[in-house]
C-alpha positions in Angstrom: 0.0 0.0 0.0 1.3 3.4 -1.0 0.9 6.5 1.2 0.9 10.2 0.2 0.9 13.1 2.6 -1.2 16.1 1.6 1.1 18.4 3.6 4.1 17.6 1.4 6.0 20.6 0.0 8.6 19.2 -2.4 8.6 17.1 -5.6 5.6 18.4 -7.5 4.6 16.4 -10.6 3.9 19.4 -12.7 3.7 23.2 -12.9 1.9 25.6 -15.2 2.4 29.4 -15.3 0.5 31.4 -17.9 -0.9 34.9 -17.9 -4.2 33.9 -16.3 -3.5 30.4 -15.1 -0.9 29.2 -12.5 -0.5 26.1 -10.4 1.6 23.2 -9.2 0.1 19.7 -9.1 0.6 16.3 -7.5 -1.0 13.2 -9.1 -2.1 11.8 -5.8 -4.3 9.1 -7.2 -1.5 7.6 -9.3 0.9 7.8 -6.4 -1.3 5.7 -4.1 -2.4 3.3 -6.9 -5.9 4.5 -7.5 -7.9 2.7 -10.3 -11.5 3.9 -9.9 -11.0 7.2 -8.2 -8.7 10.0 -9.4 -7.1 12.6 -7.1 -4.9 15.5 -7.8 -3.7 18.1 -5.3 -3.1 21.6 -6.7 -1.5 24.7 -5.3 -3.0 27.7 -7.0 -0.8 30.6 -7.6 -2.0 33.9 -6.1 -4.0 35.9 -8.6 -4.4 33.0 -11.1 -7.0 30.5 -12.2 -6.5 26.8 -11.8 -8.0 25.8 -15.2 -10.6 27.1 -17.7 -14.3 27.0 -16.8 -15.4 23.6 -17.8 -17.6 20.6 -17.2 -17.2 16.8 -17.7 -20.1 14.9 -19.3 -19.0 11.4 -17.9 -17.1 12.2 -14.7 -18.2 13.7 -11.4 -15.6 15.9 -9.6 -15.2 17.1 -6.1 -13.0 19.8 -4.5 -11.7 19.8 -1.0 -10.1 23.0 0.2 -7.0 22.2 2.2 -5.4 25.6 2.6 -6.4 29.2 1.6 -9.5 30.8 0.3 -10.0 30.1 -3.4 -13.0 31.5 -5.3 -15.3 29.0 -6.9 -17.1 29.9 -10.1 -20.2 27.9 -11.1 -23.3 28.5 -13.2 -24.8 29.9 -10.0 -22.2 32.6 -9.7 -19.0 33.0 -7.6 -18.3 32.4 -3.9 -15.2 32.3 -1.8 -14.4 28.9 -0.2 -12.6 28.4 3.1 -10.4 25.6 4.5 -12.4 22.4 5.0 -15.1 23.3 2.3 -16.1 20.5 0.0 -18.1 20.9 -3.2 -19.3 18.4 -5.8 -19.5 19.1 -9.5 -22.0 16.7 -11.1 -21.7 15.5 -14.7 -23.1 17.8 -17.4 -23.8 21.5 -17.6 -24.9 21.9 -14.0 -21.4 20.8 -12.9 -19.5 23.5 -14.7 -16.7 25.0 -12.5 -13.5 26.9 -12.2 -11.3 27.8 -9.2 -9.3 31.1 -8.9 -7.0 32.4 -6.2 -7.8 36.1 -5.5 -5.6 36.1 -2.4 -1.9 36.9 -1.9 -1.1 33.4 -0.6 -1.1 30.1 -2.4 -4.3 28.1 -2.1 -4.2 24.3 -1.9 -7.1 22.0 -3.1 -7.6 18.3 -3.5 -9.6 17.4 -6.6 -11.3 14.0 -6.7 -12.8 12.5 -9.8 -14.5 9.4 -10.9 -12.4 7.8 -13.7 -15.1 7.1 -16.3 -13.9 6.8 -19.8 -14.6 7.8 -22.5 -15.4 11.4 -21.4 -16.4 14.6 -23.1 -15.1 17.8 -21.6 -16.8 21.1 -22.5 -15.0 24.4 -22.1 -17.9 26.9 -21.8 -16.1 30.2 -22.2 -14.1 29.2 -25.3 -16.4 26.8 -27.0 -13.8 24.0 -27.0 -14.6 20.3 -26.7 -12.2 17.6 -25.7 -12.8 13.8 -25.9 -11.0 10.9 -24.3 -11.1 7.3 -25.3 -11.9 4.2 -23.2 -8.4 4.3 -21.7 -8.4 8.0 -20.9 -6.2 9.1 -23.8 -7.2 12.4 -25.4 -8.8 11.8 -28.9 -9.1 15.5 -29.7 -9.5 19.0 -28.4 -11.2 21.4 -30.9 -13.6 24.3 -31.2 -17.2 23.2 -31.7 -18.0 23.6 -35.4 -20.8 23.1 -37.9 -23.0 20.1 -37.3 -22.2 17.1 -39.5 -24.8 14.8 -40.9 -24.4 11.1 -39.9 -23.7 9.9 -43.5 -21.6 12.9 -44.5 -18.2 11.7 -46.0 -19.2 8.1 -45.8 -20.6 7.6 -49.2 
């Protein structure tokens, strides 16, 4: 059995710094051998978003606030979260979400997710769609376009 401590401070698996987005992440689920439940711990850079506003159509996600006061954006609006808060993002449009750190200190959250594949991820601000195959590998990420007829290009 593998153990991971959520208070760890060194050895992050990844880091992203962009104009509007910034975070470090640990792939907790992979580190402890998870197969049916995914878990990632993120430390959100002050003044940055964690990821784009999005929803999953196959997977439920949860956030657990470990440290700091991140702002949660959903279809219902925005609200500041505090340490110990837990929120669930159901599958589909009603589960759309984004986290942002409006404070001067890093915020740390644990994201939990079912690991259902295939999945369709919708990015509501940009109109992008992403799809993963049955093994979780990305098939595509693209802007939504003109509808295609079922038989188009097949005959």
